[in-house]
N, C-alpha and C positions, 0 to 999 in steps of 0.2 A: 710391376706395372701400376703405379700409385695416380698417377696425376689423370687429368679429366681428356686428354688430348690423345689424339689419334696413334695406337700402337705400332711397332715395328711391320715390315714388310712381312706379308704371309700370315699375319695375325687378324683375325676378325674383327672389321671395323678399320683397318687401316686404309687410310688414302695413297699410300706409296704407289707410284707408276712403274710399271718395268720398261724397260729402254726398248723392247722390242716391240710397244704397243702399236698397234696399226691404227691409233687414232692421230700420231703424230704425222703432218702434214710439211715440216719442215724443219732445220736445226741451225742454230745458230751459223755463220760461215765467215765470221770477220770481227774486228775487237782489239781494245786495246788494253794493256795491262798496269798499273800501278802497284809495284810489289812494296810490302813490308819489311822491317828488321825480323830475323829470325828469333830476337828476344827483344821486343819494346822497350824493358827496361834498362837495356842498355846501349850508349848512343855508338858504342866500339862495334856492337853486333853489326855483320855482313847481312843484307838483303837476303831473304828466300831465293835461291837461285835454281830450284827442280823445272825443268818442264818448261816450253814457250808459249804463247798465246793461242798458236796452231793447233793446240795440244788439247782445248776446248771446243774447237771446230768440227760440227760435223756429229755423226751419230754418238750416241755414250757408249765407250768402248771399254770402261775400267767395269769387268765382271768376273762371275767366277775366281778362278783363283789367281787372277790377273786384278794389281792395282793400278796400273799405267794403260794409255798415256794419260797426265794430267798437267796442270800447272799449280804450282803451290804458291799461295799470294803472300804468306807471312804475317806477320801481327797485323791487323788491319789495312793490310793490304787490299785492292780492288781489279776487278775486271769488268769493263762494261761492250757486252757483244752486241753484234747487229746482226740482220737477218734480209734474206734477198730479199722479202715481201716484208713489210711492218704486219706487226699483230695486232690483232682486232679482240675486242669481248665479244665473245659467243657464251653462251648456255653452258655452265659448269667451268674446269679449270681451262685458264689458256696457254699455259706452260710450265714448264718442270725443271727444276734445277739438279744436276746430278753431282755427287761427293764420291769419294773412293772408298770409304770406310770398310773394313775387313771383316765387323760383326756390327750384332744389332746396338751396342753401348758404347762404343768408341765414336763418339761423335764430335767432328769437328765443324761448327756452326758457323753462318752467314746470315747478315741482312742482305734483303733483296731488294733494290730499288728501280722503277721503270721510269722512263722518259719517252714524249712524243716529239723531240727536237735534237736531241743530244746534249743539251745546256742544263737543264732544269732535269733535276730527280726528284723522284718521290718515293718514298720508302713505305714498304708494306707494314703496317701495324703488326707487333711480334708479343709474343709472351714467352717467358720462361720462367717457369716454378720450381727450379734445381734450389737447393738449398744454398745459403750463401755463407755459412759457418765456416765450412773446411773448404779448401781448396781442392777443385778436382786437378790431380796432377797429370803428368806429364802423358800418360797411357790411362787416365781413372776413366770411370764410366759415366755414362748419361742417360736420364729415362726417357725415352721418345714420349712418354705418354705426360712431362712435363713441359713439353715444347710444341708450339704453335707459331706459324707462319716465318721459320727462321730454314733456311735452306743447310742440308747435311744431318737432317734427320733420320735420314733411311742409310742401310749400307749399299756398297757400289751394285750397280746393275738397277737399283730404284730412285726414282728422283721423286723429290719434295714439290707438289703441285701450289701453284697460285694460281688465285681468281683474281680478275680484274675488275669485276663486278662491284666490288666495295670500294674501290679507288675511286671510282665517279663521283662518288658524294663528300670524300674526304678531300679530293684534289680539286678544285673547278676547274684549274688552267689545264689538266692534264686529259690529254684527248686519248682516252681509253679503245677507241677505234683505230687508231694509229700510232702503235707502241715501236718506237725505232729501235731502241736500245734498252737492254735487261742489264744492270750493273749489281754485282754480286761482291759485298762488303765483307770481310772476315771478321768475326766476334774475337774481342780478346777477350780470352774468358777468365780474366784476373777477376778477384772478388776484392782486390785493393782499388778504392775509390781513384788513385790518380792514374790508373791504364786501363781498368775495366769497361767494358761496353755494357750498356744498359737497353732494355726492352723498351716498349714503346708506353710501359706503366711505369717505366723509371726503377725496375729492378736490374741490378747487376747479373749478366749473363755469365752461370759459371759453366765454362768446359775447358778441357784440358788444357793445361798452361804450368810449365812453361814447354814449349816445343820449339827448344834450341837448334834446329838442324835445317839442313836445306831444302827439308820438305815439309817445314814448319809453316802453320795457317791452315786454312781451307785449301782443298785440293780440288779446285773445279775441273769436273770431267767432261760436262756438256749442257747447254742448255738447249730444250727440245720444245717446239709450240706445237699447239693444237689447232692452230688457226692462222692465215695470214690475209693481208690487207684485199679485199676483193676487188676485181675488176670491172664490175658491172651490178644492177640491180638483180639481176637472176642470179649471180654468184652471191652477192650479200644474203640473199634468201636462202639459200642452201646451207649456208653458212650457220645461219640462226635455226636449222630446223624447221624451216616454215614451209608447208605444202600449199598454202592457199597464196599464189602468185598475185591475186587481185591488188593493185596498186593502192586500193580505197579501203582495204583490210584494216583495222583498228587491232591490233595485238597489246598495245600497252595499256588498254582500258581507260583512255585520256581525250577520244575522240580525235587521235590522231591516225591519217592514214598510214600506212608503214612506206610509203614513196617518200611522203615529207618526213618520217624518224629516219630514211636512208640519208636524207641530207642535213639533217639536224644531229643526227646522232642520239636522239631521244630527248634533246632540252627542250625545256618550255620556250613559249612566247611572253615574255614578261612586261607589262607596263611599269614603268618606273618614275618616279616624282612624279606623282598622281597619274595624270594621263598626258604628261608633256612629253614623254618619249618612250619608244616600243623598242624592245632588245630581244634578240635569239643568237642563237652558236650556228655556224653554217661550217660544213666541212668541204671548204672550197677544193680538195682534191676529189669531191664525187664528179667526173665530169662528161658522164653520159645522161645527161639530161638540161632541163631547164628549170630553175628555183626562184621562186619572188618572193615578195609581200605585198598584202593588198589591205588599203584602209575602207571603211565606210562610215556614212551618216546613220544610215536608218536599218542595216541588214539588207536591203535590196539591191542597191548599187554597188560595186565595186570597183577601187580604183587602186591601179598599178603604182606602188610609191618606190620600189627599187626591184631590180630582177639581175640573175645570171644567168647568162643564155649560154648552154653548152660549156658550162664549168669555167666560163671567162669572168671579168671581173664583176663584182657586183658595183650596178651602176643606177645612180637616181635617174626616175622617171617622172616624178610629180617633183615639180619647182619650188612647191610650197613647204618642202621639208629639207633636214639638212642631214645627210649620210654619213656614218661615221664606222669604217672598218677598221679593226685591229687584231693581231694576232699572225701564226703562221698558217700551217694546216687546218685547222680549227681555229675559223674567225669567230670574233665578237662583233655581231652587226647591229647599230643603234641607230633608229630614226628618231631625229629630235624634229616635234613638231612645231609648225611656225605657229608664230602668235594670232589666236583667234582662230585657229585650227579647228575644222567642224569633226574631224573623224574620232569618233569615240570605239569603233570596233575593229579588228585587227585580225588577219588571217594571213597562213603559208600556205603559199601552193607550189605543185611541183607536177611536172611532165617528163 
């Protein structure tokens, strides 16, 4: 084990997650598949044909001496899975992806992507340090310590964990508080530049190739989640592991009451283009309270500029501003100040 990343399941320092871990709160129960060919280098090659998408639903059950049931994706194939309730970012890993490898070194890998609207998918940054001088053969070996943030890193019965926390900073349009889809994309493990898949650093990813049979490519067993979209503020507090229930408690250390954090996903209130407009994120699917923005001239008197009542539409209150709301569940709200507007201070409020 020569690499810097987590070792196989059961070895000290591994972050592999057992399928029977009590921390799982839900498993994917829907989805679609787009299969790749069993040999991407041949147009005459058939698509991978083993299993159905339903084999990736429910608890990971490829364990012990059984490698089934799974769905094989083929070279470059993908499966996008959905959940009864969207996944949200919580402290620690948020979900895990399970493959059906029979040991710790025959590793068929896959990229993992997430979406908060089912249309726009964002990929977890990954690293493969496996050498690219000699092709890993059909049943060749891959060292888990050379692999980071790629599914299939662990043997059957153990999932590779993924943490949404790092995605928030990379992809501003992704709503990490409401992940509706997890997409698993087979890595084409060829070290030939014409067909090979690269990691986020541009390295070719070397894994077993070719796998020219019906079970070729990544064999998806299941995706389990450690979180689910809360139905109210109290459930959100519990999911974040917070024992202080006061709406005014500042857990971010930025002067943001946690009830305001609940409605914004922790995003900042930003002045833009000097002081001509102010913008913030609003999680419009939080429907169990009121949320608003206020402006002030002197930090003494505060006027409501726009508000949402009971999760309803964000509505302009002050006739001297222009309100713009864009986006899906996570909306970007912009308040454009009228010419000569006296407002210089702004704050968000919630109840």
